[in-house]
N, C-alpha and C positions, 0 to 999 in steps of 0.2 A: 741163783742164778748158779751156770755154769762158772768155774774157776780158771777151765783149762780148755785146750785144743780138742782136745777127746770129749770132755764133755758137751764140749759145742757142737760137734757133732753127733756124740749120738745123744742131743736135742733136736736136733735139724734134722734126723734121721733119714727122712721121707729124698732128700735131697741130695745127700751123700751115699743114695742107696744103701742104706742098713736092711737086714735083712728080716726084720719083722715088720709083715707084711698090715697086720693088725694095727700098729700104731700108728701107720703112715695116713689107712686109713681115714680113724678116726678125726688123725685131725685137721685134712681135708674136706671131710664132713663139716667142721666146726667153721671153719673159712667160707664154705660157702653159702651152709643157715645164716652167716653173718650178712654175705652180702644178698641172698635174699629179703633178710630183713632190710637191707639201710635199700634196697630197689623197692620195696615196696612202702617202704615208708615215703620215701620221693616220689612213688604215683600216689600214694593217699594224697599230700598235699597238696599237687599238682591237680587233680579233679577235685578236690573239694575247693582250689581257688577260680576254675574253670565254670565247676557249679555255680558257687555265689555273682560270677560275670554272667551267667545266664540270665540267671533268679532277678536279676535288677535289671536291667536293659530294656524287659518288656514295659514291668513297671515303669520306666524311665520314660519310658514312649509313648506309653498312656496317657502321662503327665502332661509327656508335650505336645500330643494330637490335644488336648483339655486347652492346652495352654498359646498353639498357637496353629491353632486347624489344620494339623494333620503334617505340616512341615517338617518333618524330624529334623531334617537338611540346618535350619535354623539354629538349632538347639547346638552344633557344633562349629556354628560359624556368627560371631556377632555383627559381621558385613550382611549376610542376610536380614538378619531378625533384623537391625536397623531397617534395612529397605523395603522388608517384609511392611513392617509400621510404617517407613516414608506412603508406600506405596497408599495404606487404606486411609491412612492420614490428606491423602489427595482426592482420593475417591470419594471419600464422607463432605474435601471440600469443593469438588467439584458438582455434588448433586446437592449441595446447600445450595449453590449458585443459579445453578439451572432451575432449583424449585422458585429462589429468589423473583431470576427472570419472568418467569410464568406467573407470578403472584404479582407482581408489579408494574402496570402498564402506563408505557409514556403516553405525554399527549401526543407527540407526534407520532401518524400511523405508520406501520413498517411498508415496505412495501408488498404485493403479495403475488401472489406463483400465476402470471399473466394466464398460463392453459388450464390453472381453474379456473380462469375471474370468465374465462369464454366457453365455458362447459355444459349450462344447461338451456339457454334460450335457444339455439339452431337443432333443439330439437322436440320443438312443440309440435303435436296433433291439435292445428283447433277446432276439428271438428265433433270433435267429445265435449266440448268445455259448455256449450248454451244450454246442451239437454242433456247433464251427468247425471247419468244413474249409478252413477258407483258410492255413492257420499255413505259414512257410515252413519249417519245418522243429523240429525237440527241442533246435537248439543254435542261440547265436546268433552272429551273421558273428564273423571273428573282427575284432578290435580293435585299433588301435596299441598300449596300452596295457594293462597288466592290473592297476593300481593302480586304488580307489578313488578316484580324484581326479584331476585337472586343473589345473594351474596356468595363470592367466588373467594372474593379476598376482604384485606384490611380498608381496601381505597377502591376497589373495582367491584363490580355486580355486571350481574348477566339480566338487562332489562329488556321487556316486548315493546317491541317497536317504536318510538314515535313516531316516526312515517311512514308510508311504503309506496313505492313505484307500483301502478298495480299494469299497468300498461303503454303504447299495446306493442306486442308481437310484429317486430322488424319495422320499428318507429323511431331506436334510438336509445331505448333503455339502458342498454348496456355502455354507452358511451355516457351518458347523463349520471351513473352511475361511478364510471371510473373520475366524471369531474370532480362529482362531490364529496369526493370520498378523499380528495384533495385538501380538506378543508382535517385540523387538526381537533376539531370539534366534531368530529362524525363519523362513527363508525358501521359495520355495513357487512353483515355474511360475505364471502364469497361466491357460494351455489344457490341457486336459486330453491327458495324451502319446498313452495307446495301446502303450504301447508292449510290453509283455507280449500284449499278444491284437491287435496288429495290425501294427506294426512290431518284430516282434520279429527278424527276419534283416535288420535295418539296424543290429546288436550295439549291446555295450553302452558304446561311444566313442559314436555319436550318441546314446544315451540319454544321457548323461553333458551333454553340447551342451546339450539342453534343459533342464535344472537354472540356477535364475540363478546367480551365483558370494556365496560366503558366507569369511565371515571365523572365524577360528578361535573357539571355542565358539555358533556357530550351527549348526542341524543347517537338513536339506532334507528337504524334505515333499511328496511327488507325491500327483494326487486320478485315480482314473479308478475311477470306479464301478462300472463291467460289469466289473470285473478278479473280483468278487467268488464271479462266475459262470461264467467260464470254466473251460474245462476243463486248459488247461495252465499256467494262470498256478502256481498254489502251486509247481509243479515250478520255475519257472522261473526265479521271486524268491527263492528258494533257490538254486539257483545261481548266483545276483547275489548274496547273502550271508545266510545262515544265521539271523545277528540282526537282520535286517531287524524295525522292528515297527511293527505290522500294526492297523489301526483303521478300527470299523464303526460307521457309524451302524446303526442299525434303528426302524423305526417299526412299526406294528399294520401286518398285510400286506393287511390288503382297505382298508384307508384307502391305505395306498401303492398298492394296485392299483389303486381308483378316481383318483388323483391320477396313476398314470399313465396311464392313459386319459384321463381332460380333457387333458393334455398333448398325447398323440398327435391326438383330435379336434381340437384349436383347430387344426389345420394339415392336416388330413382334412374334406374334406365330402365327406358321403355315409356315411360308418361306420354301423356298427350300433350299437343302444344297449349300453350295456356288459351288462345284462344277455343276449341276447341272444347274445356273446362266453364269456361267463362261465359260460356253464347248455349245456349241449349238450343234456339232456332235459328240460323241465321237468317231468315227468310223476315224474323218478325222482332228480331236481337234483342229478343226475352233470355234474361241472365238468370243465371243459376246462382240460386241465393241461398243453395244450399251448400255448395261448396265453403268452409270455411274460410278460407283466403279473399273469398269477396263477405261475407258475411261481416268476420271482422269490424271491415271499414264502415258500420252502419255504425257511427262513434253516438250519434245523439240517440237510437233507440236502447244502447247500451248504459249510456248516463245516466238516461231517463230514470232506471233500477238505484242506479247510485242514488240519486238526491231521494229518495225517498227515505235515506236512512242518515244520509251527510249535507249541511249545505253548503251550498257557495262557497259560499267563504273558505271552509275548509280544504276547497281543492285549487293544485297548479297545474296550469296548464301550459305544457314546453311545447313548443314549435321544433317538429324533429330537423325541418327544413333551418331555421335558423340557430340550432344548434352545431350546424356545420358552417353555414354562412356566419352567424356571430357567436360563438359559442360564451364568449368575454357577458355579454348582454343576457342570455340565456340564463346562466349562471349565476348572474346579480342577484335576476326575479327571483331562482330558488332560494338563494342566501336572504333576500328579505321575505320571500313566505317561512323559510324555518325558523325566523329571527335570529342567525347566525351575524357572525362581521363578516362581512363581504373583503375575505382572505383571497378568494381564488377570482382574476383578473386577467385580461388579456395579455400578461406576459408570461403568461402560463403554457400559451397556445402556439403554435406555430401549424401550418396548413402544410398536407403531406401531399403536396399533386400529382403524385403516382396512386395514391391512395381514392384518393379524392374524399380523405375525411383531415380535420383537424386534428395533430397528437398533442402531446403535453412534452411542453419543455423540460429536458432532462433538467436536471438538480446538480450545483455543482461535484466534483467529483465522482459523481456515477457515468452507466455506461450510454449507450444508445438512449433516443429517446423512447416515450412509452406511447406505443399507436394500438391503436384495434386491433384484433387479430386478424389471421388471413380470411378468416369466415367474412368477416368486412367488405365492403367494396364489389362481393361480383359484379362481371358487368351480363348487366342484364340481356335477356332477348328480343329482337327487334320485335313487334306486335303488332298486327295488322290496325294501322289509322282508325277504320270504322268502328274495330271494337273498343280502341280508346276514347273516339266519343262517342260509342254507346256507353262505356261504363263513366264517365265522365259524366252522361246525360241523370245516370241511372244513381248520380249518388248525390247529386246537385241539389235537389228537394232537401234529404237525409245536413248536408255541408251548412245551407243555409240553417236550418234546424237549433245543429249546432252554432252556429255566429251566435243566434237570437238565444239561447241558452248559456251561453260562455261570457258572452256581450266581446269576445273575439274576431280578428278577421286572421282568418289564418290563409288564404290566399288561393282558396283552391276551387272556390265556385266560379 
């Protein structure tokens, strides 16, 4: 180490302006080299740190996607992790609750969508039924099961119907179905299935799947009014079950024909008058029996086909007129026929003067009363009295035959 000022000046000659340029340059070079080495070490350390972070983050992200379904943000926020897990738990609980409700049916029937319940009967084409050539065969397609029951849950099963409302169109079948569905021991599909006249080739398994699940002690009822006049339906229902109970709603055939015409005319423009369609020759008064609206009303002829397969004891004949004027009495008869407890009584009905039909009284706490849809209770056209008399005369022998077969006076003769 220098011991005097001159020695220090000599040591730091570059700063003091020494003449030796070589010595100054060598000193500076050493300083620069040392600075560069320090900078290099610092850059190496920073680069190594950055590389380590880049290598770890993707691996951590992959683990996050595997563990949290791709929600990487949840890794950095414990609140998000809790929220995600809580939402998943709620979703699982909701699914389990929905499944539980769909599997376990209560005995009390849930109200159905009124638009669905009035969807089918108004669209029938009666001219196709008696000579149906669209059948796929006399036997149903092979089904997966041979029993009359399809298990759907631990307690509820889908069964083939115990009873079928087979007709007649515009006789009051929809009203009867709505009334009987009030009973807690009755279940019925909303739309008409048309299995035995349109979908027979689909097989009994398909038919059973159209039925609602029922609990032990409940019965299944199906309604398709076109069955009554379709040729092969009696035999096909018999082949399904010879113990099937048959319900028929019958109405004055003249009034029924006018109602049928009114319905069709409401959907078509330019239709001929009722008189023109019903009477072929005004001079002779010849009735056009090829017109479906007329042919349906020949009840005795259609019933004879059914009696070839089922005894009279398996039939219940409901008066369409009495179903309007005294629905409780008719429902009592139907409940007895089905061997049900008499639950549906006069306390369930009130007469709607505007519609001209009985409506179901609303249960406590519910909304408006349950009435038949807008398609029911249409105003009938005025028909020539001569045509009415001619039609009554035409139907009289058939009505008398019906009364003889059923031992029941419907009051039409």
